[in-house]
N, C-alpha and C positions, 0 to 999 in steps of 0.2 A: 718273884725271881726263878720259882721254878717254871714257868709258862714261857720264861724267853730262852730256855736251853733245851737239848735236846735231854730228854729227861735218862737216857743209858750214860751219856758223860757225866752229865751230872753227879751223879752217883758212882763214879767208879771210884775204887778203893772200897766202899763200906758196904752195899749190896750186889753191887756190879761186877762185871769180871771182864778182860778182854776175850774176845772171839777169837784174835788171831795170836797166839803167845809164839816171839822169835824174838831174835836178837840180831842186829845186824850195825854195818859202820854208815855212816852218815849219806856215804855214796852210794850206797846201793842200796837205799831206805826204799824206794822209788820205784824201783825195780822187780825188791819184796814184795812191795803191795800190789802192782800192778799183778804180779803172778798170784798173789791171792785170790784176785778178780777173774782171771782165768779159769782158776780151780771151782768157785764157789756158779758161773754163770755156763759152765762145761756139766756139773753136776744139774744145776735147774735145767737146762734144756734137755739132758739126757731122760733124766724123771717124765717130764711133760711131754715128749713122745713116746717112752714108751710102757706108762702107765695102762694097766688091763681096763681098768674101770674108769665108765664114761663120766667124769667128775671134775669141777673146776677145781677140784681142793690137791693140791699137791702132795700137801701134809707137812712141809718142811718146815721144823722151827726154826733151826739154828745151824748153821755149819760150822763149828769149830777146827781151826787146823793149827798142829803146832809143828815145827821146823826145827830142824837138828844139823849137823853136820852134814848127816849123809842120810836123812830118812824123813819124808813129809809126812806125818799122823795127820788122817781126814776122819774125824768124828762128826756121820749125819744124825743131826735129834728127828726124827720122824713119827708122826701123829700115827701116820697109817703104814706100815712098813710090808704092807703085800704083796710092791712093784719088786723090790728090794731081798725078799725074802729069800730067794732061791740064790746058791753061793755062785753059779756063772752069770747071773747079773753083777751079781758084786763086781768080779773078774774082769766081764766084758765093759763097765763102767771103771774099774782104775785103767784099764789097757787104756781108752780115751782119752781119760784126762792126762796120762803120760804122756801119749801122741802132744796134746796139747801145748805142754809143758817144753817137751825138747830136751830134757834132764835125763842125763846120762849118768852122771856123779853120784847123784838120789835117789834111792829107790822111795816110789809111791805106797801107804797103806792106808787103804780105806774101809773106815767102820762102820757100822750100822747100829744106834743106841736108839730105843724107843721109848715115848713121851706118856706119862701115865694118862696126864688127863691132856687130851691131843686141843678141846674147846677151852683152854685157860692159856692158852698162846696168843699174843697177837696176832704174828704171823698168819696163822691157821685160821685167825678168825676174819684175819683182813681177805684172805682169799678165798672164803665161803662168800662176803658182803659181797664180793665182786662179780662172785659167780651168780648171784642172786643177782645184781644192778643189771648184768649182760643178759641175762632174759628177761628183763622187764618188771621185775617186781618190785613193787613200790618200798619206797626207801625206809619210810616208817617200819612198812612189816618187814624188811630184812633188818633192819637196826634191833628189834623188839627180839624176833627168833635171836639172833645174836647174841642178846644180854640172857634169854632163858638159856641158852648152850652153855653160858659162860657160869649161871649161877649154879650149874650143876656139876662144873667142874671144882667148885667150892672156892670162890674168890672172892673177898671183901666188899669188892665194887669195879667197878669197867664206865667208861666216857669214851662213846665212840663221835666223831666229827666225819661229815661228807661235805665234800667243799666243789664248785662247780656247775656246768647247764644240769640243775638235777632234773628229772621227768623230762629233761630237751625245752623246759622252758628257756627265752631269749635271754634274762639276765642272771649271770652265774650269781649264786648263794652261799653261806655254808649254814649247816644245820648239825646240831648237835645234841645229843640222848646221854643221861648219866644218871646210874644207877649206884645206890648205895656210897659208902667214903671214896675217893680220890686225891688222898693229901700231896699234892704234888712239891710243896713248897718244906715236906721232910725230907731229909736226906737219908734219914734212916727207913725212912719206910722203902717196902721193895714194891718200885713199880717197874711194869714189862710195858714197852713200847713197842711202836709199829708205824710206818708210812708207807703208805702202799698206792700206788697209780691204777687205774683200770680203765683199758677206754672202753670206748660206749659209741656207739653211730649218731650220739651227739658233740661226742667229745669227749676228753681225758676227764677223770674224778678224782680227787684226793680223799683217801682215807685213814683217816689217821685213828688209831685205838690207844688206850690208855687203860692197864688192869693194874691193879691195886691186890696184890695175892697176900694169900692167910698163910702167913708165916708158922704158923699151926699145926698145916697140912701137911703132907706130904711134899715133898720136892716134885718140883714138872719134868725133872730129866733123873730116868732112873737109867745106869751104868753099870 
């Protein structure tokens, strides 16, 4: 059963929490949901355009949104916060997002939080693998390197799956690799998951990553 549902939604209320925290009337739910998507897309586009280092990894692990009557609190969890470490950069990003929202009644506040183990989060790891595939690195070499980075972060297990026209083959296929334990059917197991799409010269490839987080270690997020 654990393989037929999103692992994050499967564990809501036990080991996972919502990344958007707000309450609204049912008739306004779709509007607020689209507003959250605008905020996330604007932040990702800004970081992608203004990053200083020439790396394919943006370093965004999660964007948490908390809404009140007069305030929208946005927390960006980043593994490599070299871009937004300057206060003027955060102010510029805040102004760009505020213009996209066109909201005068609510104030927007953006905060930055550093992740202690960047490569222990599936989103950052998927961006790393996507950058390797774009540079025509062998998919097996990219997956093995990602596993090495994850082991250094102190996780219990990882599973990586890549689907599509791998290495430019005519027939699409699915390749996967697993290291350690990944108990997908155990609800109380802390599983981090992400699904990432990367565009290559041969077409789109889908990357899925499951990480079994070691609960005895430090938490992934340092607030």
